[in-house]
N, C-alpha and C positions, 0 to 999 in steps of 0.2 A: 943210059942213064943221062946222058946229056940230053935228051926231052923230058925226062921227066925231072932233071932241076928247070928248064926252060919254063915250063908249067907250072912249078912253083912259083916261080920270079914272078909269071902272068899274072895267077893269083895274087899275090903282095901288093904286087902295083895297080891293079885292078881296087882292089881294098881300099890302096891308100889313097890312089886319085876317084875311085867311086862317090855319088850323092852324099851329100851328110843328112847325117840321121835328124839332126838339128831341123827343125822347124823353121821356114821361113821368120824374120823379124815380121810382119804384117801380120804371119796367124798367129803367131804371137797374142801379136797385142789386137786380135781381134777375139782371140779365145780368151784374154782377161779381161775382165769386166772394170769399165770405168768407175773410178772412189767415187763414193757416195758425197753428194754433195752437203756438205755441212748444214744442218737446218736452220731455217730464218729464225733469227730472235725473236719470242714472244712479245707483243708490249703489253704492258703491266695494265691491267681496268682499270678504268680510273674510276678516282674512289667515287662513292655516292655522296652524294649533294645534299647537306643536312636540309631539314625546314623552313620552308619560307617563311616569311611572318604570315602569307595567308591560309597557310596551312596549319598553323599552331592557334589560329582565330577562327580559323573553323573547325576546329577541333575541340574548344575552348563552347564552340556556341553549341556542339553536338550537347556536349557535356552537358551545361546548363540544361536542356533539352529532357533528356532523359531523366537528370535530376525532379526535374518538373513536373516528366510525367510519373516520377515515382509517388512525386508526393499528392498530386490528382489522385491517383490511384487507392493512396491511403485515407484519404480523404471521403473518395469514394462507400470506401470499407466500412467507414467507421459512421456514416450516414446509415447504411444499411442495415448495422448493427443497430444502434438507436432506433431506425426504425422497425425493428424486427422485435425490440424488446418491450414487454409488456411498459405504460405507464405506470408511475410505485404507489402505490393505494396513499389517500390523504390521510393526515394527520391522524390519528384520536381525539375528538375535541374535549372528551372527559377521560384522559388517561393521561399521568403525568406522574414526576418522580418524588417521592417527601424529602424534601428540602431541612426542616426542623420541627424539633416537639417541643414544644416547651408546658410543661405541668403547671397549673393556674387553682389555688385552693378557690370556692365558691363559699360564701358562707350558708349556714341552715339556714329555714325560716323558723321565726319564732311563732308556736304555734298558743293556745288558749288552754293547752293544757302546763305547758312549759310555765306560763304568769299566775295559772290559779295554785301549779302547787307550790310555786316559790313565794306565793303570796302567806300561802297557810303556815309555811316553815315560820317566816319572817315574820307572824301575827304571833304566834306561840312565841318566840324567841323573845317579843317586845314587851309582851306580856309580862313576862319572870322580873320587869326593872317599872321601881316608880312604884306610889301609888296612889289612889283616886283616880285625880284628873293625868295627873303625870301620866299614869299604868297606862291609861286610853292616849293618849298619847304619845306613847313609846309602842305600843300598838299599833297604833295606825302606821308609825313609819315602818315598824319591824315589816307589814303589811307590803307597803310599797316599797319599799327595798329588797325584799324576797320576791314578791313581782317580778321585776328589773333582773334580780338574777336569776332568777328560773328562767326569763325570754335567754339572757346572754349564752345559758347553758344549754337550753334547748338547741340554740344554735350550734355553738359549738361540737355538740352532738350528732347532728344533721347536719355539718358541713360535709362539702363531697369536695372530691381532686378531680379536675377534666383535663383536659389536653389539646393545646391549641396545634394542628397540623399544618404547616404551610406545605404546599405542592405547588412543584414546577411544573405548570403541563404542557405536553408537547406539544399543543398547537399553538402557545404562547402566552405569558401573562403568570401569576399564582395565585392560587385557591388556597385562606385559611381556613378549615374545617376544624372546630368543635368535638371533637368527642370522649366517651368516659373512661374509654381501655382504647391503648393503643397493640392488644391483640396480636406484640412481639412484631409491628411495624419499625420500623430506624431508619435514621437519615439516610438514602438511597434505596428503597426498598421503591419500585413502582407498583400505584396505587391505581384505584378506577375510582372515578367520585363520585357516587352517589346520593348528591343532594348533600347531607352530612353525616353520609356513613361513607367508609374507606374501604374499599375490596381488594387484597392482594392478589395481582396477577402474575 
């Protein structure tokens, strides 16, 4: 019994005085990684410098050069189109546009028939008046008056109306043509002048 007690005490003493289960401080420090160092502050990026006066002048010159190049290209294209297009036809020398139409009454011609007819009628009328030499005188007066009246009557019966047409020519200037009938022409009609004839077209 005494031996068992002694053995128990020995175990308790060994346990109390035995090596510590805690690792040495140096080992603990070695096992623990050192704290990470704080990152160095990042320096702010420098602000971009504004365009200098030389850069602005260079950009302006380049813009002017581009504009000039565009204008030269447009001019070259216009010249090519003008060279490719056929020349316009020359103006028609006998063509124009009616500017105005004026009717003009032309007196007829007094022919022999009108004078003789008037004289006969006048002579018969004058013969109805007077006696003797007076009757002869009245007949002569009737013949002369009848001849004049007959001539004027024939002029009136044979008078005609013609039309003076003023035409503004395409080649420049104005022509006046006298025609006997307008044939549907009116101011603004396009016509071809052929001597004293007008042909609409």
